[in-house]
C-alpha positions as CSV (number, residue, x, y, z in Angstrom):
1,M,22.5,42.8,5.7
2,P,19.7,45.0,7.1
3,K,17.2,46.2,4.5
4,G,17.8,49.9,5.0
5,S,21.6,49.9,4.8
6,Q,23.2,50.9,1.6
7,R,26.7,50.3,0.2
8,E,28.9,53.0,-1.1
9,P,28.5,53.4,-4.9
10,G,32.0,52.1,-5.7
11,Q,31.9,48.9,-3.7
12,A,30.6,45.6,-4.9
13,L,28.5,43.4,-2.6
14,S,30.1,40.4,-1.1
15,N,28.6,37.0,-1.8
16,A,27.2,36.8,1.7
17,E,25.5,40.2,1.3
18,R,24.1,39.3,-2.1
19,Q,22.7,36.0,-0.7
20,A,21.2,37.9,2.3
21,R,19.4,40.3,0.0
22,Y,18.2,37.5,-2.2
23,R,16.8,35.6,0.7
24,A,15.1,38.7,2.0
25,R,13.4,39.3,-1.4
26,Q,12.3,35.6,-1.5
27,A,10.8,35.9,2.0
28,E,8.8,39.0,1.0
29,Q,7.3,37.2,-2.0
30,T,5.5,34.5,0.0
31,S,2.2,35.3,-1.7
32,A,3.3,33.6,-4.9
33,T,0.9,30.7,-5.8
34,I,2.0,27.5,-7.3
35,R,0.0,26.3,-10.2
36,Y,0.1,22.7,-11.3
37,R,-0.9,21.6,-14.8
38,R,-3.3,18.8,-15.2
39,P,-1.8,15.7,-16.7
40,I,-2.6,15.2,-20.4
41,D,-5.1,12.4,-21.1
42,R,-3.2,10.4,-23.8
43,R,-5.9,7.8,-24.3
44,T,-7.5,7.6,-27.8
45,R,-11.2,8.6,-28.2
46,P,-12.3,4.9,-28.6
47,Q,-10.5,4.0,-25.4
48,R,-12.0,7.0,-23.6
49,W,-15.5,5.8,-24.9
50,H,-15.0,2.3,-23.6
51,D,-13.7,3.5,-20.3
52,A,-16.7,5.8,-19.9
53,V,-19.2,3.1,-20.7
54,A,-17.4,0.7,-18.3
55,E,-17.6,3.3,-15.6
56,L,-21.3,3.8,-16.3
57,L,-22.0,0.1,-16.1
58,A,-20.1,-0.2,-12.8
59,L,-22.0,2.7,-11.4
60,Q,-25.3,1.2,-12.5
61,A,-24.3,-2.1,-10.7
62,N,-23.5,-0.1,-7.6
63,Y,-26.9,1.7,-7.7
64,A,-28.6,-1.7,-8.3
65,A,-27.0,-3.0,-5.1
66,W,-28.0,0.1,-3.2
67,A,-31.6,-0.2,-4.4
68,D,-31.7,-3.9,-3.4
69,A,-30.3,-3.0,0.1
70,L,-33.0,-0.4,0.8
71,P,-35.3,-1.2,3.6
72,D,-39.0,-1.7,2.8
73,A,-39.9,1.6,4.5
74,L,-37.8,3.5,2.1
75,R,-38.9,1.9,-1.2
76,V,-41.6,4.5,-1.8
77,T,-39.2,7.5,-1.4
78,A,-37.8,9.8,-4.1
79,T,-34.4,8.2,-3.6
80,A,-35.8,4.7,-4.4
81,E,-37.5,6.1,-7.5
82,A,-34.3,7.7,-8.7
83,L,-32.4,4.5,-8.1
84,Q,-34.9,2.5,-10.0
85,A,-34.7,4.9,-12.9
86,I,-30.9,4.5,-13.0
87,V,-31.2,0.7,-12.7
88,G,-33.8,0.7,-15.5
89,L,-31.6,2.3,-18.0
90,D,-30.4,0.0,-20.8
91,L,-26.7,0.6,-21.1
92,S,-25.8,-2.7,-22.6
93,D,-26.2,-1.4,-26.2
94,R,-23.7,1.4,-25.5
95,A,-21.1,-1.2,-24.7
96,D,-21.4,-2.7,-28.2
97,I,-20.9,0.6,-30.0
98,Q,-17.5,0.9,-31.7
99,P,-16.7,4.6,-32.3
100,P,-15.1,5.5,-35.6
101,R,-11.3,5.9,-35.6
102,G,-11.3,8.9,-37.9
103,Y,-8.9,10.3,-40.5
104,G,-9.2,7.3,-42.8
105,R,-8.2,4.6,-40.3
106,D,-11.6,2.9,-40.4
């Protein structure tokens, strides 16, 4: 049904007319944004700690491989110094830490 046409006050819309008006309204509201929720992280704090430490150790190993693969000409650059600083960090003691479980479950 065209947008400007009106029905007489005593007549009800047919199903087809009602559907046509609904689809026209939906077509006009194309600016609606869809928002997605982030999934809830259901890991416990100790599990998140262990995962974070494992990720740090993996990154450190990757940076060590990168530093070893640098050509001799680049070993005196700021990038090489930053890589050596990361490789030089002692993260092994972080892996041995057991965080408290909390709420009397220790």
